[in-house]
N, C-alpha and C positions, 0 to 999 in steps of 0.2 A: 298325845305324842310324847314319848320319853325324851329326856335330855340327850341320851345316847343316840336315839333315832334322829333327832334334830341335827346333831353334830355330823352324823353320817351323811345326811342329805344336803348339808350346806354347800357341797361342791357345786350344786346347781342354783345357788341363791341368786346369782346375777340374773336379772330379768332377761329373757330371750325373746326375740321377735323375728318373724320372717319378714323379708327374705334374708338369707344368710349373706355373709360378707362376700365381696367380690375381689377385684384385683388389688394391686398395691396402691399406696397413697400417691405414687408418682403419676397415676392416671388422672388424679386430682379432679378439678372442677370443670374440665372441658366438656364433660357429658351432661352438665347441669342444665336445668331449665333456665329460661331467661331471667336475668337479675334486674332488680330495680337499680336506679342510678345513684340513689342517695343512701349512704351507709348509716345505720343507726348504731349508737354506742351500745356495747354489751352491758346489760344490767344485772343478769344472773350468771354467776361463774362460780360453781361450787363442786363439792365432792360428797358422795355418800361415804360414811365411815363405819367400818366393821369391827373396831377394836382389835385386839390381838387374838381373838378366839373365834374367828370366822362368823362374825355377825350375831353372836349370842349375847354379848355384853354381860356375861354371867358372873362376873366378879368386879368388885370395885378396884380401880386402878391406882397404883402409886403414881402421884402426879408428876414427880420428877422423871420417872421412867416413861410416863405418857408423853411428857414434853420431849424427851430425847427421841422417841419414836416418831413424833408428829410435828416437830418444830417447823418443818418446811411449810406446814399449812399456815402458820402465823407469821412466818418470816421467809420471804422469797430470796433473801440474801442481802437486802438493803433495809431491813426493818419493817417493810410493808408486807401484809398478808398475801398469800398466793391465791386465796379465794375470798368470796364475800358471803358464802353460806356453806354450812356443813349439815348433813342429814344423818343423824345417828340411826343405824339400821341393825336389827329390826325389833319392834315390839310385837309380841304375839297377841292378836286381837281377842282370842278366847280367854287367855289368861288375864288380859286387861279387864274384860267384861266381868269375869268371875273374881277378880281381886286376888289372884293366886299368890301365895307366899310359899316359896320352896328354896332350894339351894341357890338358885340363880335369879329369883324374882322376889320383889317385895311389893305386895298389893298389886300384882299384875304387871309390874314394870321391871325390866332387867336392872339388877342392882348396879351395874356399871354405868347406866344412864342417869347419873346423879348431878346435883347442882355444881359440884366441883368441875366436872367435865364441861357442862354448859358454860360456866363462868370463865373457864380457860379460853374459850373461843370468843365469847361476847366481850371480854376485856380487851380484845384486839379489834373490835368492831365487826366481828363475823356473826352473822345471823345463824341461829341454830334451830333445826327442826328434828322431829322424831318421825321415822317411817314406821307405819303400822302395816305389817304383812310381810311381803316377800313371797317368792314362789313356794317356799317350804311351808308356809302357813296359809296356803290357799284354802285348804279344808277347814282350818280354824276360822278363817273369815266366813266361810259358808255357815258354819255352826253358830258363830256369834251373831251373824245377821238374822239367822232363822230364830234364834233365841230372843234377841231384843236389840235390833239395830239402833233404836233411839237411845236406849240406855248406854250402849257402847259409845255413841256420839257424845253423850253427856260426860262419860268418864274420860274420853279423849280430851274434851274441852277443859275438864278440871285438871288433868295432867298438864296440859299446855299452860294453864294459868299458874300452876304450882311452880313449874320450872322456868317460865318465861320463854317458851319455845313455840314454834308452829308445828303443824301436823301434816304429814304426807300420807295419802291413801295409796297403798300398793297392794291391790286386790287383783290377782292374776288368774281368775277363772275365765278361761277362753271359750267355754262351751255353754254354760248356763248360769251366768252371774245373777245373784239375787239383787236386782236393781231396786226393787221395792224396799228391801232392807237397807240398801246403801243410801237410798233417798232419805230414809228415816235417820240414818247416821248423820248425813249432811245437814238435814233440817235441825237436828238437835244441837249439832256443833255450832251452826250459825245462829241459833237462838241465844247461845251463850256468848259467842264472839261474832258479831255481824261483820260483813265484808268491809274492809278498810283499805280504800285505794291508796291512802297515804303511806301505808306500811308501818305506821307509828306503833301500833300494838302488835308485838311479835306473836301473840297467841291467836290473832285474827288471820294469820297466814295459813291458808288451807289449800293444798295442792293435790294433784292426782298423777299417777304414773299411767302412761299408755304405751303401746308397743312402738318399736322403731318406726314402723309405717302403719297403715290402716288395715293390714290383712291378718293381724292377730289381735286378740282381745277386742274383737270388733264390736261386741255388744256393749262393753264398757265404754269403748271409744265413741261409739255412736251416741250413747246416752249422755255422756259427759260433754261432748261437743255441742249437742243440741240444747241441753238444759242448763249446764253449769259454766260453760266457757265462752259464752257469747259476749261481745263487747257492749251490747245494748243493756243487758241485765246480768252482769257477772255474778256468779255464786262462788266459784273457786277462783283462786288467784291466777293459776296457770297449770299446765300439764308438763310433765317431763316425758319426752319420747325416749324410751329406755334403750339400752344397748341391745344389738342383735346377739346371735349366739357366738360370734367372735368379732374381733375388730374389723369393721368394714373399711373398704377403700374409700377415698374421698368421694368418688362418683356414686358409689353405692349408698353411702351415708346421705348424700344430697337427694338421691332418688327416694330413699325412705322418707326423709323429712318433707319432701315435696308432696308426698301422698297426703299428709295432714293438711297442707295448704290447699290442695285440690279437692279433698273429700272423695267419696265413692258414691256418685249419684245413682249407679246401677244396683247398689246393694239394697236389700229389703230388710229393715227400713234403710233408706239412704244415709250415709255418713256425710254430714254437712262439711263445707270447708272450715278450717280452723284459722283464726287470725294469727299472723306471725307473732304478734305481741302477746299471744296466749300460750306459747310453749317454748321449751328448750330442746336442744339436741344433745345426745349423750354419747360418750366414748369411753373406752377402757383406759385405765392407767396401770392396772395390775391384771394380768391375764395369763393363766397357766404358768409355764416355766420362764416366760419372757419378761424382761424389763422393757417396757414399751417406750418408744420415742415420745409418746404423749406424756410420759412421766419425766423423762430425762433429756430429751433433745427436741425442743420446740421446732427448730428449723425443718426437721424431717417428719413432723407429726401430722396426723390427720386434722387436728384443730387448726394448724397453720394453713394446710391446703384448703380447708373449707371455710376459714374465717371470714373472707370477704363475702362469700355467699350467705353465710349466717347473718352477717350484718346488713345485707341488702336484699334478702329474699322478698319478692313482691307478694302482696296479698292477692288472692284469687277467688274472691267471692265473700270474704269475711275480713273485717278490719280495714283500716285506711292507711296505716303506717307500715313501712317496710322494715324487715329485719326481725329474726327470731330474738327472744330475750337473751339468749346466750348459750353456754355450755354447762353440762353436768358431767362428772367423771366417776366411773365405777372402778375401784373403790379404794379409799384410803386404809392404810395399815394392812390388815390381813383378811381379805374377803373370802379366802378358801382355806380349808385345812391343809391343802398342799399348794405348792406354787409360790411365786414371788410375792413379796410384800412391798409396801412403799416406805418401810422403815430404813434407816441407814444400813448399807451404803446406797440404797435406792431412793433416797428422798427426791421429791418431784419439783424442786426449785427450778431445774433446767427445762422442764416441760410445762407443767401447769403454771409455775411461778413466772417463767419467761413469757408465757402467753398472757398472764395478767398485765404484764408491762406492755407487751406489744398491742394488746387490745384496750389499754387504758381503763382497766376494770375499776369501777369506783368501789371504795371501801370506806364506810359501810355502804350497803346496798341502798340506792336511792328509791324514791317512789317509782313504781313500775309504769311503763306506758300502758294506756288503757284502750287505745283504739287501733 
């Protein structure tokens, strides 16, 4: 895929998942399923980051300009960060496997995803991860896994070691995912960086993206839930339930996330229930031409309307503790070639930052709940 083709298709980079969004946030959580009575503190509260070029990271950033555009992430207005994890999006899996060096990549890694950017966040106690994939690179995931999934896992592990970051798997093949190749990727990565419940080794953090609910990316969802996201024998740290095709209402968001808690026992093969402690829910902060309340107005945001449910959602067949791990937000700075950004004057202190205060989000991220 040419760089021009990537840029043209990046309008669709934000992961989409059925069902589509429903009514307004004012309908809130009244339609939700029953809640557990004890709220769990949020542990994961982060943002995907697309740089200023719609997720290509194809140039090294001037760090003074980068800070001006992104200072809200490290300072919610009182000196404390707005998030405790940032996921730099996206690395092309085929370029990483082949070690491609071109105008925008060095040895398969976007040149903008460098140590200076990583250190900018980690200096403030914010964990950093790199996302491999995104919907634009689905075909490249297929090609890389068919070519050598194990070697791709080794190269991802080496990249994580070099930069001191974790890795997120964003493989959005909804029809025929190469699960054998993906298993080889995970095995190779874990051979280099074993599962670390303490979270002390940043490179040991390995996560996966699934759809907003269970009805899209079902093959990956089923396999990951059954094999990698159990509380008895965890392989991946957690999953992110991605954003749907537009901002959901609070009730629709909760209905989507509840699908993961319930599983799909009638599917073949069945999708098992997912423990609340093994996934996050996701919302937009930049979407189309609108500045979202999720970015600038916490009181009127979907994260405010769903926050109590997220912190108290009861397990339903997997796990023992209540409450999802927290929220992820799509996406910081410029996630699309058109539309709003989160750069000034649209900094998200008043939405994401205010939420970090309201939810008492810990920075740095603590060891995650395991049950």
